[in-house]
N, C-alpha and C positions, 0 to 999 in steps of 0.2 A: 520466602526468601527463594532465588531462581533453582533452588534445587527441587522446589515442590513442584515439579512439572517433568510429566513421562512422554512419552512420544508412545501412540499404538499405529498399529498398520491392520485397516481390516482385509479378511481373506471378502475377495468378492464370489468366492465357491459358498459362504457362508455367512448366514445371518449373524452381525455383529451386535451383540446385544450388550447392556448397559443398566446396571443394578446393582441392590445393594448386597444379592446374593454372591455365594464365591462362585457359583457354576455359570456367572454371565464372561462373557467375552472381557468387558471392560468393569471389575468390580470397586463402585465407591462405596465405602464403610463409614455410612453418614446418615443420618436418621432421617435426614431431609431429601435422601432420595430412597425411591420407593423400590422394591425388589423385584420390580422388573420393570425398569422406568423407561425405556427407551431401546429401539431397535435401530438399525443404519443396513441397507438392502443396497443390491447392487444390480439394474434391471437393464437391460439392452442398451447398457453402454451408459448409463447413471446412474447416479448415488441416491437415497432416498433415506431420509430420517422419519421415522413412524414415532408418535406420543403414546405410550401403555399403561399410563397414569393418568387419574383424574385429583390425585391427592398434592401432586406438587410440580415445578415450574419446569418446562419442556420450553423452550424456542431456542427460534433459529433467527440469527442479527436483531436480538430486541422486542422479536412479535411471537407469541405464543400460536403455538402448531398444532395438528394433528397429523399431518404429512405434507412432508415438501423435499424438493429438490436440494441437494448439498454442490455448493459451487467451489471453487477457491478461493481462500481468505475468509469465509463465511463463519462467523460464531455461534457457538449453540451453547446452551444453557441446561443445567442439568443440575437442577434445585440448585445450590449454592457454587455450583463448580463452572470450567468453563473450558471446554473445546474448539480449539481455532483446526479447521480444515485448509490442507495444504493437497493441493493437486497437480500431480505430474505424471503426464504421461498416461493419462486415465487411471494413476493409482490414487487410492486416498490415503493420507495420513494423518492423525490427529496428534495435535500437541493439546495433553489434559494437564490445566493448571489450576490447585486446590484453592479457594478462596471461603474457608470454613472462618470468615471472620466474624465473630459477634463482639460490638463494642461494649466496655466494661463502664457501670456508674456504681459507682459507691456510695452511699452518706457516711458520713464521718462524726465521730464522737471526737469528745475529749481524751477517749483511750486509745491506746495506741491497739492497731490492727493489721493484719494480714492484710495483702490484697494483692491478686497476679498482677503483673505489670505485662507480662505477653510472652512468647515465646521466641528466645534468643538464639545463637547459632548452635548453640553447644546444650541449651537448657532450658529450662522453664523457670522465667525471673520472678520473683518476690518480692515485697517490701510493706514497712509496717511505714500508716500512715495514721495521724489523728490531726483532729482542730485547735489551733493553741492560739486565744488570742482573735478568734475571727481567722486565723489564714492555715492556712493548709501546711502541716511539717513532714514531711515525707523520711523516714530514713532506710539510707539504699542500700542493698548489696554490696555496692558497688562505690566508690568514690567519683564524681560528675566535676565538670569544668562547665566556668563561666565565661564568658567574654572576651575575661582579662587574661585567662590562662589557669586559673587557679584553681584548686582542685579541693572538692567538700566533698563530707560524707553526709551533713545533716540538708536537705533543703528547706528553706519556706515557701511557698508561693501565696503570692497577695492574691486577692479574686481576681481572676480574668488571666491569671501570666498559667505560661505551660512550658513542660520542662520536656526535651524532645531525647530518645533515646533509639538505638539503630532500630529495635523491635515496636516501640509501638511511640505516641505520643500523648502525653498525660498533660491535663489540665484543669485549674484548680476552680469552682463556679460556687457563688453561694451556699457554700458547705459541702457541695458536692465532686469529687475527684472522676474526671473523665479519662477512661484511658483504653484508645484505639489503636489496632495497628496501623503500626507505621510502612506505608508503603515501597517497594520495592526501589523505585523510583526518584526523583527531586520535582518537587514543582522551582520554576524560576521564575523570580520575580525581579524584574528589572523598571526603577522607574528614576526620569529625571535625568537619563544618564549622557555623560558630558568624559570624551575623553583629548587630552591634549597630547602633542609630544613636542614639547618646547613652548613656542608660539604658533604651532598650528594644531587646528582643532580636526580631530580625526573621526569624533562621533558627537553628536550634540541632538538634546531633545530625543531619545530613543525611552518606549513607553512600552510594556508588554507583559502580561503572564501567561507561563506554561505552565500548565497542571501537571500532575508526575502519569508518568504512562503514555504520552503523548507525541508525537513528533511534529517538530519545527523548522519549515524549509526557508531559508535564508535567500533570496534572490537579489542580484542588480548585477549591475555592471562590473568588469574587473576594477578594483580601487575605488571603491566607491564606501567601501569598512566592513564587508562581509568577515574578511578571516581577522581585522583588528576585532573584531566582536568577540570570535570564537576566543581568539589568547586574552580578553579582559576575562571569560568565562572561567580558563584555564588558570587565569593568577597573574598574567605578566602584563598588565599595566593595571597603575592605579586611576580613581576617577575622580573628579573634580567636585569638593564642598558640594554638599546638596542632592551629590547623585546616591542613589540605594541599588545595591544588586545583591540578591539573597539568593542564595540555594540552596534549598530545602529548610528553608528559611533563617541559614545562617549566613553571615558575610563571606562572600566569595570567596576571600583570600585566605579563612581557615585553614590550617593544615589537616586537619582531620575530614573536611570536605572535599579536598581537593586531594587527598588521597584516595577519594571515594566516584573520581570520572575518569572517564576511557577517553583516550584524544588520540583519535585515527588522524594524521595529517594527507594527504593529496599523496604520496607514494611513502605508505607508512614502513618505517625503518626495521627488518626482521634481520637475526642474525640468521643467514642465507647457507650459511655449513651443516646448520641443524638440521632437525629432521621435526616432520609437524609434532609429533610427537613431545618432543624435548620442546619443542616452541613452547606449546601450552600448558606444561609440567611448569618450564621456567616461571610462565605467567601466573602460576597459582604459586609459587614458592614467593615472589617478591609481593603479593597482595595476599595472601591467609596469614593467619595465624597458625602456629606451628600446629597446634592439634588439631583445627581444622585440615589441615591441608594431608595432615596424616590419614585422618579419618573419610575424606570425601573429595580430595583432589580427582583422583580414579574417575569417580562416579559422575564428575564433571567433564572430567575430558572427553569420557564416551558419550556424555549427552551433549556437549557442544559439537561435535565431532559429527554425530549423527544429525542434531539440526541443521548445520551449514554444511552439508554434503561429501565431510574430508574423511570418510571412517575409512576411505579404503584406498588416501593419503596419508595416512599418519604416522609411516615409516619411510615416507620419501622425505627429502630434501628440499627446503625451503626454496632454494635456487632452482628448483625442475617444475614450480607449481607456475601456472596461468595466473596474468595480471588479477584476474578474479578470482581464484584460489588463494591467493596472495592475501589479498584483502580481508577475503572472510577469516583465514586463520591468525592474520592479524587483530580481527576484533573476537575472535575463539580465544585469544589469549587474554582479552582485555578483559572479559568477560568472567575469567576465573574468578577474579576477584567482589562480584558481584557489584558493578559502578550503578549507581545513582544517578549517573549524568554520563551521555554518551553523545562526543562533541566526533562532527566527521567532515571534512575540509572537501570538497570536493569529492564526493566516495565513489560517484560513477565517472569521472576524466577519466580519460583513454578507453574504458570497457565498451564494447559491443554491445549491442541492444539486448541479445542473449544472456549474459554476463550481467548488463544491468538492472534487467527485471529479476533475475537470482537474488541479488543483491540486495534491493528494492523488497524484495519479498521476504528476505530475512529482517530485517529493518525492522519489518511491519509485522513479524514476529516477537521480535526484543519487545516492542510498545505493548503488544500481545500481555506478555509476562511482566510488565509493571516498569520496566527503563525508561524513564527519557531519553527524547533523541532529536540533537542540533545537528542540522546539516546544510551546510552550503552547496548551490547547487544552480546549474541553467539548465537543466533536466525535465524535460514532462513528466519522464517516467516518477522520479522523485516528488513531483507537487503533487503526483498522483495517492501516496502513500501519505501525505503528509495531514496530519490534522489543523496545522496553522501553517498563514504565510508570511514573514517579515519582509518587506519592499527595503531595500536600504540605497539612496541613492544620494551621491555627496554628501555622504558622512549623517543622512539625517533620516527619520523614516517617512517613507513614499506608502506607504499601508500596511495593515495588521489587521488578520482574521481569518476566518474558516477560506481554505482553495475554492471552495465554489465562489466564496464570496470575492474574492481577488477576481476569479474570471468575469463576475459580474460587473465587478466595477470596474474592471478595464474593457470590459465587453468584448473579451477573446476568450477561446480555450489556449490560446496559442503562447507559450513563455516565451518564446522567440518575440515573438511579437510585443508580448509588455516592456521588453530589455529594450527593444526598438524606437519603442514610443516615447520613451524617458526625455524630461526635457526639463530645464529650469522653473515651470512653475510644479513641476511633477509634486513637490511636498507639501507647499503651498495649499492647492488642489484638497489635499488630502486633509490637513489640518481644519481648511473650511466646508469638508464636506457633509460634517454630523455624521459621517458613519462610524468616527474614531472612538475604539471602545474606551474606559475609563477602566484606570490602572486600581487592581486589586490592592486593598491591603495586604500586606503579606504577615503571614504570622511570625509576630518577636517572641524568639523561646528566651525566658531568663533565665536559663542554664540548659547544657545538654551534657549526654554521657557519649562518650563511644568508649568501644572496650582498649585498652592497652593493650594491644598485638604482639604478639612474640613471635617474632619471623622465625620462620627455618633455617638453623647456621648456615652461611654464606662465603666462610672462608674459603674451605675445602670445594664446596659446590661450584664456586665461581672458577678454582682454579682449573677441576676439571672441566668445565665449560669451556674454557678456554685453550685446555690443552688437547680436545677435543676437537677445536675449530684447527687450531693449529695443524691437527695430526691431518684434518682432512682435505687442506690446503695441499696437493703433492708437490707444486711447483715451491711454495713457500716452505718445507718440510725439507726438498732437496738442497735450495738454494741454503738453509743455515746448515747442511752436513756438508754439502761441498766447499764451501768458502772459508772454513777453517783449513780443511784439508789443502786448498790451494796457496793459501797464505803461508800455511805452514809449509808447504816445499819451499816457495819463493825465500822462506827466510832460511830455511836449510840451505839453499845455492848461494846464499848471501854469506851467513853464519859461518865462522873456523875457530879454530882452537886461537887463534890470534885475534879474535873479535873482541874488543875492549867488555867488560863486561857492563858497563854503564851502558853502550849505547845497545845492546843484547836484551836488558834492563827497559831501556826507555822506549826500543821499538814493541817489545809484548805489553807493557801499560797502554800503550797507543793503541791496538788493535784489541787489549780487553774491554778500550773506550769506544771504541766503534761497534763493536759487536756489541753489546748492552746499551747503545744508544738508538742506535738503528732499529733494535728489537724494541726498544718500551715507550718511543715519539709517538708512536700512534695507535698504541693499545689503548687508550682513553678518546682521544679526537674521531676513531675510527667506529665506534659505537657511543659518541655525546649524547645523540639524542633518546636511541635506548637508555643509555644508564638516568639519563635524568626523569625518565618519565618511571625506573624504577627507583630512584633517590626518594622522587616526592613522593610514592607509594609506601613508604616506607624499609626500603632495601638498606641495608647497613653501609656507611660509607666508605668506616673505616677498615671493615673486612675485606669487600672490594676492591680497595686502593691498595689494600694488601698484597693481594691473590693479585692483582691486574701487575705488581711489580713482582710476586714470586715467580712468575712461571719465568718473564725475559732474562730474570737472575740466575734462575737455574738454566735457562737455554746458552745464553752471554757464558757462564761460568764452564757449561761443557765444551761451548765453541773455542774458549782460550784452552783450555785442557786441551783438546786436537791439537790446533796450532800449536801449543807448547811441546808435546807428543814428537810432533814430526819436528822439531828442528832444535830439540835438547842437547841428542847427542852430538851435536856441532860442537857446544859450549865446553870451557875450558873443566866447568866445576858442574858436579852432580850432586846437588842440596838435596836435602830430605823436599820431600814430594808434598805434606804436609802444611811445610811451611809457605812454600811457592804457592800450595795454593791457598793458603790465608791470607795473599799478599796478595794474589788475582780476587778475592772476596772483598777486600776491602777497594778494590779499582771500581769494580762490578755493581758493587752497592750504592754507592753517591751517582754513579752516571744510568743508572736505571733508576733515582730517585729524581735526580734534575728530566730525565726523559718523562719517565708521570708526568711529573710538575710542568711540561710547557707541554705535555699532550692534553690539560685538561687547562691550560689555555688557548690553544691554540682553538681555530674557529673551523678549520677544515684539515686533511691530510696533507696537501700542498703546503700552505702555512706551517703546519710542523716539519715538515721535512726543509723548508725553508732555514729553521733555527739551528740541523744540524753543523754546517760549517762554523755559527756562530760559538758551538759548545764545542768542538773540535778543534780548531782553530790555537785557542789560550790552551787548553792541553798540552800543544806542541811548543808554543812560545814562552808559557811560564812554567815549565817543568825544571827547569833549572839541569837539562841539557845540553841541551845546544851550547847556550851562554848562561856559566856558573852566575849564581843568587847575587852573589859581592859583586859581580860586576854589572845587573840591571842598574835602571834608573830608579828613584826611590819611588814613585809611583808603581813602576813594574815588581816591584820587591814587593809592597803594599798588595798590589793584586793576584801574584804567585800565593800569598799565603791563603785564599780562598779557593786554590786550584787543587784538587782530589790529589791531582797526578804528580804535582809536587812531593806529596807523601809515598805517594804509591813506588815512584820511583826509587826515591830511597830505602824503602823499606827492599822492594825485590831488591836492588844491587846490596841493601845489607845479608840479604837471605842468600845471593849468591857467591859474595864473599865469607859465608860465615864467621860475621861476627855479630854481634850483639844488637837488635835494633832499637831505636827509641822508640817510646809508649805513644811519643804526640803523632809518627805515623800510621797507628792502627786507631786511636781517638777521633785523630782532626776529620778523616776521610768520613767513617762512621757518625760525626757530629753533623758533618755538613751531608749526610744521608735521610738523617733523624729531621733534619733542617726545609728540603726539598719536600718530602713525606709530608709535614704538615702544612705546606704552604699547600700542597696539591688537596691535603683533605680540606682545608679553609677554601679553598677557591668550590671545590665542588660544592659544601654545603653551603657558600653563597646562592651559587648558581641554582637549588633549588627552592631558594626562597619565594614566595609572592612579592611582584615586586610593586 
């Protein structure tokens, strides 16, 4: 898993020794590593690797060596372990990755036997297995899920069938159980892909296989289907009958797989008022198990900050980062949950050559750690680091193969020249070229198991996170505090002892509605893409929506309280403060709830703002203050029954007149609030599902 790496920094002044003995600069406790295995030394501005053992493997870029110079990006093998060299300003750092994976083969009998499955996040998993009627039967420590979503405690594997766990792949063949450690990354299998939008064909005849731990660069002119393919892998498109898309051997729309896909758009959405540290912590909270988060989140945060050069920026706000730093922060946030597949749409767009090179080196490092990366690009820099290239032209496949194979096929080393020379016959030439790779058969898992993760509690956390963002937005905070004071002052100049209490109640109810709606109507939509990603990873919609309602409710209640305090002395009556607060709360609750509901429906903040008059005007027209309810038309009276300000107006007037209030004036607004709240949750639940 991703935690199984460390970063070492050799000192140019001291030989950097590698071996099993404790006194080595890098100690690797593995019997396949010699006591004094290798040494790295700095000489005349260059770094050299020397082999010190004859009993084990010492390789540089898959070639055995006695002594060789180390360059940026080189991969060093020390026994079963890998090290990747990173050069920057003449300094060398090494990413050390553990690969002590020994496949298991167990001959089964008719008796139950305990067999290790592999190491999970928190423990070493074991199961009981046996042969039953020439079939492999497994009694698992957890339930597993078949493709219908059914949970099973005991599974039976026919000859040749597979079951997938996050930490190991199990297969049964001829009475033998095979167990092999599952890679961090997911392999991607696409066969006979066709995607349509109505009658329009977006993608057709796409075939490729990408092994886990490799980088695929998708190239093509604008509007040729690159982003459509990424959205498909994200689960936002349906394929036509006969198409097959599998991620890690499982259907691409499976919710467990989709939770483990990291998606970075061209301009990643981040909460700009949070610090880099808070951003990474948030990434861990929404994608890690509660126990795992408590034990490992800080370690992951420090490693990824170090890996992406963000350690010195951890306490800086995201708004202060450069474009390259922001993208690296977004990538680090996604990696907190150990995704199996990373999708990036034009990650180098808008970056200068220096930052482009840095980001590409980081993507290469992620592939080295085992993550699978798919990106769209027009950049040669991205092609340079890719293992495979897929060319799309007019929604069809114009090439798939290695980067070098692409340059040879198109007879150029210039990515821009490849794109400029595409024509109507590009796809047909590729079909007839004879170099087309046949699509491999993807592994079909008869069962798969993903742990049931319990996320850290999110209500108070989300409430605190939103409050932190509000507090750091000084302009918004000042407006929130100044607005009720100004309105309260104006009302104090309008109200007098002779002001009818019905008019005063009506004015205050409208103020409460305005405060609540204006604060809540952008609360979801301004973070919609961020929240959609968090919901897809398993963040609780109920808790998040509750928290998103809670803060505007408290703030609006505070605002109307300030407004009332500024003008209450002008009124002829001084009712109980508790009863006035209760009347205001019954006004604010449905206003916040419908604001959150509209915010969930809106596509952008401007569209949400456009709904404000449509929500405020009915409160004015149908509250029964300007025109008595019994004088309204029949349709108007019917509409007023679902306008909460009608009940709020009556309730506050009863409080002012110190008479008993009707219970309906309390129940109706709260029922409407509950209805709007439920609709908002349903909207967000539907939006996170695979299409």
